[in-house]
C-alpha positions as CSV (number, residue, x, y, z in Angstrom):
1,X,131.5,123.7,137.4
2,X,128.1,122.2,138.3
3,X,126.9,122.8,134.7
4,X,130.0,121.1,133.2
5,X,129.5,118.1,135.6
6,X,125.8,117.9,134.6
7,X,126.6,117.9,130.9
8,X,129.2,115.2,131.5
9,X,126.6,113.1,133.3
10,X,124.0,113.6,130.5
11,X,126.6,112.6,127.9
12,X,127.5,109.5,129.8
13,X,123.8,108.7,130.3
14,X,123.0,109.1,126.6
15,X,125.9,106.8,125.6
16,X,124.7,104.2,128.2
17,X,121.1,104.3,127.1
18,X,121.4,104.7,123.3
19,X,125.1,104.2,122.4
20,X,124.9,100.5,122.6
21,X,122.0,100.1,120.2
22,X,123.0,98.6,116.9
23,X,120.8,96.7,114.5
24,X,120.2,95.6,111.0
25,X,116.5,95.3,110.2
26,X,114.3,95.0,107.1
27,X,110.7,96.4,107.2
28,X,108.4,94.0,105.4
29,X,105.5,96.2,104.6
30,X,103.0,94.8,102.0
31,X,103.4,94.9,99.1
32,X,106.6,97.0,98.7
33,X,108.3,100.0,100.2
34,X,111.6,101.8,100.1
35,X,113.4,104.5,102.2
36,X,115.4,107.3,100.5
37,X,116.2,109.5,103.4
38,X,116.4,109.4,107.2
39,X,116.9,111.6,110.3
40,X,117.6,110.9,113.9
41,X,115.3,112.3,116.7
42,X,116.6,113.7,120.0
43,X,115.5,110.5,121.7
44,X,117.7,108.3,119.6
45,X,115.0,107.0,117.3
46,X,114.8,107.6,113.5
47,X,112.3,108.7,110.9
48,X,112.6,107.2,107.4
49,X,111.0,108.7,104.3
50,X,110.3,107.2,100.9
51,X,107.4,105.5,99.2
52,X,105.1,102.5,99.4
53,X,103.6,100.7,96.4
54,X,100.1,99.8,97.4
55,X,99.3,97.7,94.3
56,X,102.6,96.1,93.3
57,X,102.1,97.6,89.9
58,X,104.4,100.6,90.2
59,X,101.6,103.0,89.3
60,X,100.1,103.4,92.7
61,X,103.1,104.7,94.6
62,X,102.3,106.8,97.7
63,X,104.5,108.9,100.0
64,X,105.5,106.9,103.0
65,X,107.3,107.7,106.2
66,X,107.7,105.6,109.4
67,X,109.4,106.1,112.8
68,X,111.5,103.5,114.5
69,X,112.7,103.3,118.1
70,X,116.4,103.4,119.1
71,X,116.3,99.6,118.9
72,X,114.9,99.7,115.3
73,X,111.3,98.8,116.1
74,X,108.7,100.5,113.9
75,X,106.3,102.5,116.1
76,X,104.4,104.9,113.7
77,X,103.8,105.4,110.1
78,X,102.4,108.1,107.8
79,X,101.0,107.6,104.3
80,X,100.0,110.1,101.7
81,X,96.8,108.4,100.7
82,X,95.5,111.1,98.5
83,X,93.5,109.5,95.6
84,X,94.4,109.9,91.9
85,X,98.0,110.9,92.4
86,X,101.3,109.2,92.8
87,X,103.5,110.7,95.5
88,X,106.9,110.4,97.2
89,X,108.4,111.7,100.5
90,X,111.8,112.5,99.0
91,X,113.7,114.2,101.8
92,X,113.6,114.9,105.6
93,X,115.7,117.4,107.5
94,X,115.8,118.7,111.0
95,X,114.8,122.3,111.6
96,X,117.2,124.5,113.4
97,X,114.7,126.5,115.3
98,X,112.6,123.8,116.9
99,X,113.5,120.5,118.6
100,X,111.8,117.4,117.1
101,X,110.1,119.4,114.3
102,X,111.1,118.2,110.9
103,X,110.9,119.5,107.3
104,X,109.7,116.9,104.8
105,X,110.0,117.6,101.0
106,X,107.7,115.5,98.8
107,X,106.0,115.4,95.4
108,X,102.6,114.7,93.9
109,X,102.1,113.8,90.3
110,X,98.9,113.3,88.2
111,X,97.8,112.9,84.6
112,X,94.8,114.5,83.0
113,X,94.3,113.9,79.3
114,X,97.6,114.6,77.6
115,X,98.9,116.8,80.4
116,X,101.1,116.1,83.4
117,X,100.8,117.9,86.7
118,X,103.5,118.1,89.3
119,X,103.8,119.8,92.6
120,X,106.5,120.0,95.3
121,X,105.1,120.0,98.8
122,X,106.9,121.1,102.0
123,X,105.5,119.6,105.2
124,X,106.3,120.5,108.8
125,X,105.8,117.4,110.9
126,X,106.3,116.7,114.6
127,X,107.9,113.7,116.4
128,X,104.6,111.7,116.1
129,X,104.5,112.1,112.3
130,X,101.6,114.6,112.5
131,X,101.5,117.4,109.9
132,X,101.8,120.7,111.6
133,X,101.6,122.7,108.4
134,X,102.3,122.4,104.7
135,X,102.8,124.4,101.6
136,X,102.3,123.4,97.9
137,X,104.4,124.7,95.0
138,X,102.7,123.6,91.7
139,X,104.9,123.3,88.6
140,X,103.8,124.6,85.2
141,X,101.8,122.1,83.2
142,X,104.0,119.3,81.8
143,X,107.0,120.2,83.9
144,X,108.2,118.0,86.7
145,X,110.6,118.6,89.6
146,X,112.0,115.7,91.7
147,X,113.8,116.9,94.9
148,X,117.1,115.3,95.5
149,X,119.0,117.2,98.3
150,X,118.5,119.9,101.0
151,X,121.2,122.3,102.1
152,X,120.7,124.5,105.1
153,X,122.4,127.9,104.7
154,X,121.1,129.4,108.0
155,X,118.3,129.1,110.5
156,X,115.8,130.4,107.9
157,X,117.3,129.9,104.4
158,X,117.5,126.5,102.7
159,X,118.3,125.4,99.1
160,X,116.6,122.4,97.5
161,X,118.3,120.6,94.5
162,X,115.9,118.9,92.2
163,X,115.8,117.0,89.0
164,X,113.9,118.7,86.2
165,X,112.1,117.2,83.1
166,X,109.3,117.9,80.7
167,X,106.5,116.0,79.0
168,X,107.0,114.9,76.3
169,X,110.5,114.1,77.5
170,X,113.2,116.0,75.7
171,X,116.2,116.0,78.1
172,X,117.4,116.0,81.7
173,X,117.9,119.2,83.8
174,X,118.4,120.3,87.3
175,X,116.8,123.1,89.4
176,X,117.7,124.9,92.6
177,X,115.1,126.5,94.8
178,X,115.9,129.0,97.5
179,X,113.4,129.3,100.3
180,X,113.0,131.3,103.4
181,X,111.4,129.1,106.1
182,X,108.7,128.3,106.7
183,X,107.5,128.7,103.2
184,X,108.5,131.8,101.3
185,X,110.0,131.1,97.9
186,X,112.7,133.6,97.3
187,X,114.3,132.5,94.0
188,X,114.8,129.5,91.6
189,X,116.9,128.5,88.6
190,X,116.7,125.8,86.0
191,X,119.6,124.4,84.0
192,X,118.2,122.4,81.1
193,X,119.7,120.9,77.9
194,X,117.7,119.6,75.0
195,X,119.8,116.8,73.7
196,X,122.5,114.2,74.7
197,X,124.2,115.0,78.0
198,X,122.0,117.1,80.1
199,X,122.3,117.9,83.8
200,X,121.9,114.9,86.2
201,X,121.8,116.4,89.8
202,X,124.0,114.8,92.5
203,X,124.5,117.1,95.5
204,X,125.0,120.6,96.7
205,X,127.1,122.4,99.4
206,X,126.8,125.9,100.7
207,X,130.1,127.7,101.5
208,X,129.4,129.9,104.5
209,X,132.8,131.7,104.1
210,X,132.2,133.2,100.7
211,X,128.4,132.7,100.5
212,X,128.5,130.6,97.4
213,X,126.7,127.4,96.4
214,X,128.4,124.4,94.7
215,X,126.0,122.3,92.7
216,X,127.4,118.9,91.7
217,X,126.0,117.2,88.6
218,X,126.8,114.7,86.0
219,X,126.6,116.0,82.4
220,X,127.7,118.9,80.3
221,X,129.3,122.3,80.6
222,X,127.6,124.7,78.1
223,X,129.5,125.4,74.9
224,X,132.1,122.7,75.6
225,X,132.5,119.2,74.2
226,X,133.0,117.5,77.5
227,X,129.7,115.7,78.2
228,X,130.8,113.1,80.8
229,X,132.1,113.1,84.4
230,X,131.0,115.2,87.4
231,X,130.8,118.9,87.0
232,X,130.5,121.7,89.6
233,X,128.2,124.7,88.9
234,X,128.9,127.6,91.3
235,X,126.0,129.9,92.2
236,X,125.8,133.1,94.2
237,X,123.0,133.6,96.8
238,X,120.7,134.9,94.1
239,X,121.2,131.7,92.2
240,X,123.1,133.4,89.4
241,X,125.7,131.1,87.7
242,X,129.2,132.3,88.5
243,X,131.3,129.6,86.8
244,X,131.7,125.9,86.1
245,X,134.4,123.5,87.0
246,X,135.2,119.8,86.5
247,X,135.4,117.6,89.6
248,X,138.4,115.2,89.9
249,X,138.1,112.9,86.9
250,X,137.3,109.2,86.7
251,X,133.9,109.4,88.4
252,X,131.4,107.2,86.6
253,X,128.1,108.0,88.2
254,X,126.4,109.7,91.2
255,X,128.6,111.2,93.9
256,X,128.0,112.3,97.5
257,X,129.5,115.1,99.3
258,X,129.8,116.2,103.0
259,X,131.2,119.3,104.6
260,X,134.7,118.7,106.2
261,X,135.1,122.2,107.8
262,X,134.2,125.8,106.9
263,X,136.5,125.8,103.9
264,X,136.7,122.2,102.6
265,X,134.5,119.2,101.8
266,X,134.7,115.5,100.9
267,X,133.4,114.0,97.7
268,X,132.9,110.2,97.2
269,X,131.8,108.2,94.2
270,X,132.5,105.2,91.9
271,X,135.5,105.6,89.7
272,X,137.2,103.5,87.0
273,X,140.7,102.3,86.9
274,X,142.2,100.5,83.9
275,X,139.5,98.7,82.1
276,X,136.1,100.0,83.2
277,X,134.6,96.5,82.8
278,X,137.1,95.1,85.3
279,X,137.8,97.9,87.9
280,X,135.0,99.9,89.5
281,X,135.6,101.0,93.1
282,X,135.2,104.0,95.4
283,X,137.3,107.1,95.5
284,X,137.2,109.9,98.1
285,X,138.6,113.3,97.5
286,X,139.2,116.0,100.2
287,X,138.6,119.3,98.4
288,X,139.3,122.9,99.2
289,X,137.8,125.5,96.8
290,X,137.5,122.7,94.2
291,X,141.2,121.9,94.5
292,X,142.2,118.4,95.7
293,X,144.0,118.3,99.1
294,X,144.1,114.5,99.4
295,X,142.6,111.4,97.9
296,X,141.7,107.9,99.1
297,X,141.3,105.0,96.7
298,X,140.5,101.6,98.0
299,X,140.4,98.8,95.5
300,X,138.2,95.7,95.3
301,X,138.5,92.4,93.5
302,X,138.9,92.9,89.7
303,X,135.7,91.1,88.7
304,X,133.5,92.7,91.4
305,X,132.1,96.3,91.3
306,X,132.0,98.4,94.5
307,X,129.3,101.0,93.8
308,X,129.0,104.2,95.9
309,X,125.2,104.0,96.3
310,X,122.5,106.3,94.8
311,X,122.4,109.1,97.3
312,X,124.4,110.3,100.3
313,X,127.4,108.0,100.8
314,X,129.8,109.8,103.0
315,X,129.6,111.5,106.4
316,X,131.9,112.8,109.2
317,X,131.1,112.1,112.9
318,X,133.4,113.3,115.6
319,X,136.9,112.4,114.5
320,X,135.9,109.7,111.9
321,X,134.7,109.5,108.4
322,X,132.2,106.8,107.3
323,X,131.8,105.8,103.6
324,X,129.2,103.3,102.4
325,X,128.7,101.4,99.1
326,X,127.2,98.4,97.5
327,X,129.6,95.5,97.0
328,X,129.0,93.0,94.1
329,X,127.0,95.5,92.1
330,X,125.8,94.7,88.6
331,X,124.9,97.9,86.7
332,X,123.0,95.9,84.0
333,X,120.5,94.6,86.5
334,X,120.3,97.2,89.3
335,X,118.1,97.7,91.2
336,X,116.5,94.4,90.4
337,X,119.6,92.3,90.7
338,X,119.3,88.5,91.0
339,X,122.4,87.9,93.0
340,X,123.4,89.2,96.5
341,X,125.2,92.3,97.4
342,X,126.9,93.5,100.6
343,X,126.6,96.9,102.3
344,X,130.2,98.0,102.7
345,X,131.1,100.5,105.4
346,X,134.6,101.8,105.5
347,X,135.8,103.9,108.5
348,X,138.7,106.3,108.2
349,X,140.3,108.9,110.3
350,X,140.1,112.6,109.4
351,X,143.3,112.2,107.3
352,X,141.6,109.6,105.1
353,X,143.6,106.7,106.6
354,X,141.5,103.5,106.5
355,X,140.8,102.1,110.0
356,X,138.5,99.2,109.1
357,X,135.8,97.9,106.7
358,X,132.8,95.8,107.4
359,X,130.3,94.0,105.1
360,X,126.6,93.4,105.9
361,X,124.1,91.4,103.9
362,X,124.9,88.6,101.5
363,X,121.3,87.2,101.5
364,X,119.6,89.7,99.1
365,X,120.3,92.7,96.9
366,X,121.0,95.8,99.1
367,X,121.2,99.3,97.7
368,X,122.1,102.2,100.1
369,X,120.4,105.5,99.5
370,X,121.4,107.5,102.6
371,X,123.9,107.6,105.5
372,X,123.7,109.9,108.4
373,X,125.8,110.5,111.5
374,X,124.3,109.3,114.8
375,X,124.4,111.0,118.2
376,X,126.5,108.2,119.7
377,X,129.3,108.6,117.1
378,X,128.2,105.9,114.7
379,X,126.3,105.8,111.5
380,X,122.8,105.0,110.2
381,X,122.2,103.7,106.7
382,X,119.0,103.1,104.9
383,X,117.9,102.1,101.4
384,X,116.4,99.2,99.3
385,X,116.5,95.5,100.0
386,X,115.3,93.4,97.0
387,X,114.6,89.8,97.6
388,X,114.8,88.0,94.3
389,X,114.4,84.5,95.9
390,X,110.6,84.9,96.4
391,X,108.0,84.7,93.6
392,X,106.7,88.3,94.2
393,X,110.2,89.7,94.1
394,X,109.8,91.6,97.3
395,X,111.4,95.0,97.9
396,X,111.5,96.7,101.3
397,X,113.3,99.4,103.2
398,X,116.2,98.4,105.4
399,X,117.9,100.2,108.3
400,X,121.5,99.5,109.4
401,X,122.7,101.2,112.7
402,X,126.4,100.7,113.5
403,X,128.5,102.0,116.4
404,X,131.5,104.2,116.2
405,X,133.6,101.2,115.1
406,X,131.2,100.5,112.2
407,X,129.9,97.4,113.8
408,X,126.6,95.7,114.7
409,X,127.4,94.2,118.1
410,X,124.4,91.8,118.5
411,X,123.7,89.6,115.5
412,X,120.6,87.5,116.0
413,X,121.2,83.7,115.7
414,X,118.4,83.4,113.1
415,X,119.5,86.3,111.0
416,X,119.6,85.5,107.3
417,X,122.2,88.3,106.8
418,X,125.9,88.1,107.7
419,X,128.5,90.5,108.9
420,X,132.1,90.1,107.7
421,X,135.4,91.8,108.2
422,X,136.9,89.7,105.4
423,X,134.8,88.8,102.4
424,X,135.5,85.6,100.3
425,X,134.1,85.7,96.8
426,X,132.7,84.1,94.7
427,X,131.0,81.6,97.0
428,X,130.4,79.0,95.7
429,X,133.5,79.2,93.4
430,X,135.6,77.1,91.2
431,X,139.3,77.7,90.6
432,X,139.9,81.2,91.9
433,X,139.0,82.7,95.3
434,X,139.2,86.5,96.0
435,X,139.5,88.0,99.5
436,X,138.5,91.6,100.3
437,X,139.6,93.0,103.7
438,X,141.2,95.9,105.5
439,X,142.8,93.7,108.2
440,X,146.6,94.1,108.4
441,X,149.0,91.2,108.8
442,X,146.2,88.6,108.6
443,X,146.2,85.0,107.5
444,X,143.6,82.8,105.8
445,X,143.3,79.2,107.1
446,X,141.1,76.8,105.1
447,X,140.2,73.3,106.2
448,X,138.4,70.4,104.5
449,X,135.5,68.4,105.9
450,X,138.0,66.2,107.8
451,X,139.7,69.1,109.5
452,X,142.8,68.9,107.4
453,X,144.5,72.3,106.7
454,X,144.6,72.7,102.9
455,X,145.4,76.4,102.6
456,X,147.3,78.8,104.8
457,X,148.2,82.1,103.2
458,X,148.9,85.7,104.2
459,X,146.3,88.1,102.9
460,X,146.1,91.8,102.3
461,X,143.5,94.3,101.0
462,X,142.8,92.3,97.9
463,X,144.2,88.7,97.6
464,X,143.7,86.1,94.9
465,X,144.1,82.4,95.7
466,X,144.3,79.6,93.2
467,X,142.0,76.8,94.4
468,X,142.3,74.6,91.3
469,X,144.1,71.9,93.4
470,X,141.2,71.5,95.8
471,X,138.5,68.8,95.3
472,X,134.9,69.9,95.0
473,X,133.1,70.2,98.3
474,X,132.6,72.3,101.4
475,X,135.5,73.9,103.2
476,X,135.7,75.8,106.5
477,X,137.8,78.9,106.8
478,X,139.0,81.4,109.4
479,X,140.8,84.6,109.2
480,X,143.5,85.1,111.9
481,X,145.2,88.2,113.1
482,X,147.7,88.1,116.0
483,X,146.3,84.8,117.1
484,X,142.7,86.0,117.2
485,X,139.9,84.7,114.9
486,X,138.6,87.8,113.1
487,X,136.2,86.1,110.7
488,X,135.1,82.6,109.8
489,X,132.7,80.7,107.6
490,X,132.1,78.2,104.9
491,X,133.3,78.2,101.3
492,X,132.0,75.8,98.6
493,X,134.0,74.6,95.6
494,X,131.9,73.6,92.7
495,X,132.6,71.0,90.0
């Protein structure tokens, strides 16, 4: 009984100390940097891995990692400053055997004459970002591997999914490495197609019940005409291909997956509906042995794309599911888009019933790369922020830490970014206004500069309002639900 009481006290203490920390921060490191992956430490801080561009020329990229406190303050950094190579810290994962020891997977690339040289490097680092040990795995000359995902099968066996290409470039492939920790390479496989289609790696999940590995990729199935959509390659523990399957259709690009329980998983990605140019949004499937149990599809305004991000986009935490995406995405410009986006976070229960949606950003282009569950029941998202409003077109890593309700509770008064439960778009606009929200039984009220009510309308998940009768100028709005102001702001009508 004393042990149970002690655990309860520790849990309450952790929630009190760390559970209230929420933040949204951008890490302005000269000249540019980006984070692709993150992990939470036992003390409630985070380590982010990615790259820094030391010359702003895109040819002097170096592996870069930094540690932040539970409040989001940067405390330490680690740079791979090795000369004459470009490098990336692609992935970071906790080790099961040691507390606050982390496995980082990176790459180094160099050119000598007409030849390209690539190596994958595994680092063990401690909580202070100090290298404990490392192991290099050189590729053959003119072959390149780019690690994408790690899957832990046991306390000593891991699988690494990588992209694969050659020089000169002839096609896109994928590779899976099986390693026994710390550094013993047990097996590897490469799937490569010389031609149109190829294998674009997305994700992988190990099934502990039947000891099989599902590899998700965008591309072809050998000897079949189907070159599009997401495919599933099933491997045994020796990385022998057992079979192929097609994931639920309509996926347009990269997907993310997460384990639901021992026998099922979730898969999320951008899908099309109707005209691809008009409808692109996120779809989530709950899968069991590659069969669909249930699906969740939430629409967005017909002229606005909701993109599912470029890496991990879905997690479970306690009794909730969090899905992230990039709202107002323009595929013809990404990732150097010259109009703002919003990080969209949708929370559902374990039956895929939507609970709420929040939008963060609106002041720059945001592109999520990773979402992880946090110890306090919330979520942590990191990725790229591109500021197109400054001459140097700055790009930096961002970190968004939300609580179990998907919210940042303390928004600084001087913050350039906004948080919204209802998003009005476009803003400024002309004759049509779209509203995106998950609020139920809500009402939009809009007032002119004199305080006169000019629009009062019930709104639902996606609402379109004709504003042609309004005069050009600034208007003030609020979104009401059960007599409470849930959101407010300004909307500008142009000539």
